[in-house]
C-alpha positions, 0 to 999 in steps of 0.5 A, spaced: 500 500 500 502 506 498 502 512 503 499 519 501 502 522 507 509 525 507 510 526 515 507 522 520 507 524 528 504 518 532 502 521 539 502 517 545 502 518 553 506 511 553 512 513 548 518 512 552 513 511 558 511 504 560 504 504 563 500 499 559 499 495 553 499 501 548 507 502 550 507 495 547 503 496 541 507 503 539 514 499 540 513 493 537 510 497 530 515 502 530 520 499 525 514 497 520 512 504 520 519 506 518 518 502 512 513 506 510 515 513 512 523 512 513 526 518 517 519 522 516 516 518 522 516 521 529 514 518 535 511 523 540 511 522 548 512 526 555 518 527 557 519 525 564 527 525 566 527 519 571 524 515 566 528 516 559 534 513 561 535 507 557 529 509 553 531 515 549 538 518 546 537 525 546 540 528 539 541 535 536 535 537 532 535 539 525 536 547 524 528 547 521 526 543 527 530 547 532 527 554 530 520 551 532 523 548 538 526 555 540 519 558 539 515 553 543 520 554 549 518 561 550 511 559 551 514 554 556 514 548 552 521 544 552 522 539 546 527 534 547 529 531 540 532 524 539 531 517 538 527 511 542 532 506 543 528 500 540 528 496 534 529 501 528 530 507 533 525 512 530 526 519 531 522 521 537 520 528 540 519 528 548 515 534 550 516 537 557 510 540 559 512 542 566 513 550 565 507 550 561 502 548 567 501 555 568 496 555 562 492 549 565 486 553 567 486 557 560 486 550 556 481 547 560 477 553 559 478 553 552 476 546 551 469 548 555 468 553 551 469 550 544 467 543 546 463 543 552 468 539 556 467 539 563 473 539 567 472 542 574 474 539 580 479 534 576 485 532 579 492 534 576 496 528 576 489 524 573 487 528 568 490 535 568 497 533 567 496 529 560 491 534 558 496 540 558 502 535 555 497 533 549 495 540 548 502 542 548 504 537 543 498 539 539 501 546 538 508 543 537 505 539 531 501 545 528 508 549 528 512 543 525 507 542 520 507 549 517 515 549 517 515 542 513 509 544 509 508 537 507 502 533 507 502 531 515 498 526 519 498 526 526 495 519 530 493 520 537 492 514 542 487 514 547 484 520 551 490 522 554 493 525 547 486 527 545 487 535 547 492 535 542 487 533 536 482 539 539 488 544 539 489 542 532 482 543 531 482 550 534 488 552 530 484 550 524 491 546 522 492 543 516 494 537 519 490 530 518 488 527 524 487 520 527 484 518 533 485 511 536 481 509 542 484 502 545 478 501 550 473 507 552 474 510 559 466 509 560 466 501 558 472 500 562 470 503 568 463 500 568 466 493 567 471 494 573 465 496 577 462 489 575 456 492 571 453 488 565 456 493 560 454 489 554 447 487 556 445 494 557 449 498 552 444 501 548 440 503 554 446 507 557 446 515 557 453 515 557 454 522 559 450 521 565 453 514 567 460 518 566 458 523 571 456 517 576 463 515 576 466 522 576 470 521 570 466 526 565 472 530 564 476 524 561 469 521 557 468 528 554 475 529 552 475 522 549 468 523 545 470 530 543 477 527 540 473 521 536 468 526 534 473 531 531 478 527 528 478 526 521 479 519 522 476 515 528 479 508 529 479 502 535 483 496 535 477 491 535 470 489 533 468 489 540 471 496 542 467 499 535 461 496 538 462 500 545 464 506 541 458 507 537 454 507 543 458 510 548 462 516 544 457 517 538 461 515 532 462 508 528 470 507 527 472 508 520 477 503 520 479 497 525 486 497 527 488 490 530 494 490 534 500 485 532 506 482 534 513 482 531 513 475 530 520 474 528 522 475 535 518 469 537 521 462 537 520 457 531 516 451 533 522 447 533 525 452 538 519 453 542 518 445 543 525 445 546 524 451 551 517 448 553 521 441 555 526 446 559 521 450 562 516 445 564 522 441 568 523 447 572 515 448 573 515 440 575 520 441 580 516 447 583 510 443 583 514 437 587 517 441 592 510 445 593 505 439 593 510 433 594 511 434 602 504 433 603 502 427 598 505 425 591 501 424 584 504 422 577 508 428 575 509 425 568 501 425 567 500 432 569 498 438 565 499 446 567 494 451 566 495 458 567 491 465 567 496 471 567 494 478 568 492 484 572 488 483 578 481 484 575 477 479 578 471 479 573 474 483 567 479 478 566 474 472 567 478 470 574 471 468 577 469 464 571 476 460 571 475 458 578 468 455 577 470 452 571 476 449 574 471 446 580 467 443 575 473 440 571 475 437 578 469 434 579 469 431 572 476 428 573 474 425 579 468 422 577 471 419 570 477 416 575 482 420 570 489 419 571 490 426 569 492 432 574 491 439 572 495 444 576 492 451 575 496 457 576 494 464 577 499 469 575 496 475 578 500 480 582 496 481 589 497 485 595 503 480 598 507 480 605 512 475 603 513 468 601 510 463 606 516 460 610 514 453 610 514 453 602 521 456 603 523 450 607 520 445 602 524 448 597 531 448 601 530 441 603 528 439 596 534 442 593 538 439 598 535 432 595 536 434 588 543 437 589 545 430 593 543 426 586 547 431 582 553 430 586 553 423 585 550 423 578 556 420 574 557 414 579 549 413 578 550 413 571 556 408 571 552 403 575 546 404 570 550 402 564 554 397 568 547 393 569 545 394 562 551 392 559 552 386 564 545 384 562 543 384 570 536 387 572 536 394 573 534 395 581 535 400 586 540 396 590 545 396 584 544 403 582 545 406 588 549 405 594 546 403 601 549 410 604 546 414 598 539 411 599 540 412 607 542 419 606 536 421 602 531 417 606 533 422 611 533 428 607 526 426 604 523 425 611 525 432 613 521 434 607 514 431 609 509 435 612 502 434 615 496 437 612 494 440 605 499 445 601 497 452 601 493 455 596 497 461 595 505 461 595 505 468 599 502 471 605 497 476 603 494 482 606 487 481 609 487 474 606 480 472 608 477 478 604 482 476 598 477 475 592 481 469 589 482 465 595 475 466 598 472 464 591 477 458 591 475 456 598 468 457 596 468 452 590 472 447 594 479 448 590 483 447 597 489 442 594 486 436 598 489 430 596 483 427 592 483 433 588 485 432 581 485 440 580 490 443 584 491 450 584 497 455 586 495 463 587 502 466 585 501 473 587 507 476 584 510 479 578 514 473 574 521 477 574 525 470 573 528 471 580 523 471 585 526 465 589 521 460 587 519 459 580 525 463 578 522 464 571 520 470 567 513 471 564 514 468 557 518 462 560 512 460 565 508 461 559 512 456 555 513 451 560 505 450 561 500 447 556 494 451 556 493 459 557 486 461 560 484 468 558 476 468 559 475 475 559 469 479 560 472 486 558 478 485 553 478 490 548 484 486 544 488 481 549 495 481 547 496 475 552 493 469 548 496 472 542 503 472 546 502 465 548 500 463 541 506 466 538 510 462 543 507 455 541 502 455 547 495 453 546 490 458 549 483 460 551 479 466 550 472 469 549 468 473 543 468 479 548 476 480 547 478 483 541 483 478 539 478 472 540 473 475 535 479 476 530 480 469 531 473 467 530 473 471 523 480 468 521 479 460 523 474 455 525 473 452 531 475 445 529 478 439 533 484 442 534 483 450 534 490 452 537 486 457 540 479 456 543 474 461 543 469 461 548 462 464 547 461 470 552 456 475 548 449 475 551 451 468 555 450 467 562 456 466 567 453 459 568 453 458 560 460 461 560 463 456 566 460 450 562 463 451 556 469 453 559 469 447 563 468 442 557 474 446 554 478 444 560 476 437 560 477 436 552 484 439 553 486 434 558 483 428 554 487 430 548 493 425 546 500 428 546 500 428 538 493 432 539 496 437 544 502 438 539 497 439 533 494 445 537 500 448 539 502 448 531 495 451 530 496 456 535 503 459 532 499 459 525 494 463 528 499 468 531 502 469 525 496 472 522 497 478 527 504 479 524 505 487 524 508 486 517 501 485 515 497 489 520 501 495 519 497 496 512 491 498 516 494 504 519 497 506 512 489 505 510 487 510 516 492 515 514 491 515 507 483 516 509 485 522 513 489 525 508 483 524 503 478 527 508 482 533 509 486 534 502 481 531 497 484 525 493 491 527 492 
């Protein structure tokens, strides 16, 4: 696709300022944008001195741009020119608005007068700060576009960048504008408050509802940005449905999020890493559960849910209920399978449970003792095989070795049941995950076929337990579960698929709907899409539990087929393909502003 614009400014609060998912979107896409715009692609973000180290390298701007910066400096707007230290090193302008805050009331007054945005009593860091910054960005882009005197598009992400569009509108700028909402502020707020958003969508009075939640300034900024941009876009069909009802405008184009698939392992590499990290998870499972009772570790599957602690929005509630149904069915069917379900959800922790640290230490002592004697053990096995002797415990291990390890294992044994959580939790009796697990009978009893581990810390790779990163934990597992109620896109199942891990998502997630449009839910779908639109929680739980049981019953060959299909589906969301949607949006903005050419 040929681009129509000469210059592109991509504006986000998350450029060189990691806050959430938009950072990943812009960062992973930047080099592909440069394939089209070359040196005429500019990333624009806020300048925070404590955050730029390792993210941004400042450089001397060209003379033409320097002149504009000097003019803005007189107004209190300081612009830092350089490169973002990511793939492609795109030219980046970070705007320091700290000396421009004196204009706060003037900016908000003008937004009220021209767009009826009611921003009285807003908090500085919550609302005023991004609005001042993005307004300053609007002034900068307007001045630069005059200097460049070429067809220019500016794309603004989310309401935090929205006042930049409104500033350009007020100044009758010749810049073509694109506004992208990744999740409507009202839809997100209602979902997190456990309102049944989709069933009442056509009955909501959006402005009234926004006032109820005291988010009217953010909501009105988002709405006016959508209404006043040349082209309005969202990241998924589900967010487009929201936008139509809540913002009063249908998106012109959908811009699905992608990944740089080349950064992810091939299927062969993923298979090797799965085995490596699965063994690490098995070790964890052994020192977590085996002091109390044991089960067949070779016949154990690892399911996981990962994400923010959003109990309903992320579908944690239905995940737990479906696991309880799976547990009953596995027991009834006398299944030999064990499922260990991990909840990688950061919570309000105090510290690792002391008994777990003790178990880990004792387990490592047994493992290290075996490693110290591994050559002798290996030689004894070889001797037994080549001398045609029956391989037995006594001719592999010395009596001293067996006695020593029996003592070590005796120290490892504990009474009771394994804990639900790896860590002590502040106000544990009111923690929603722990309460729900107990209410649904998932308490790690010996007879349970579904075991649960609430792992309430970030997966850094050095946490003193699993010692695996987020991606490594994914790769060592068998099934990722993301049954979200509110998920405008949903990077996690896409990332899992790219790593060669099967996953479950829903048709209320943007990515889930994208998969439904681009694949069939056959015997080995790779990514299972659960129906949540217009379904009761009970129906969702039943379908989810059926998927869990189906997956637990698959042969190893079928699990491999699912992994292969998951990776194939992930390749459909490669930025190499997805980026064309952005070029289409930019071209449409140019057409609306300037005509065909």
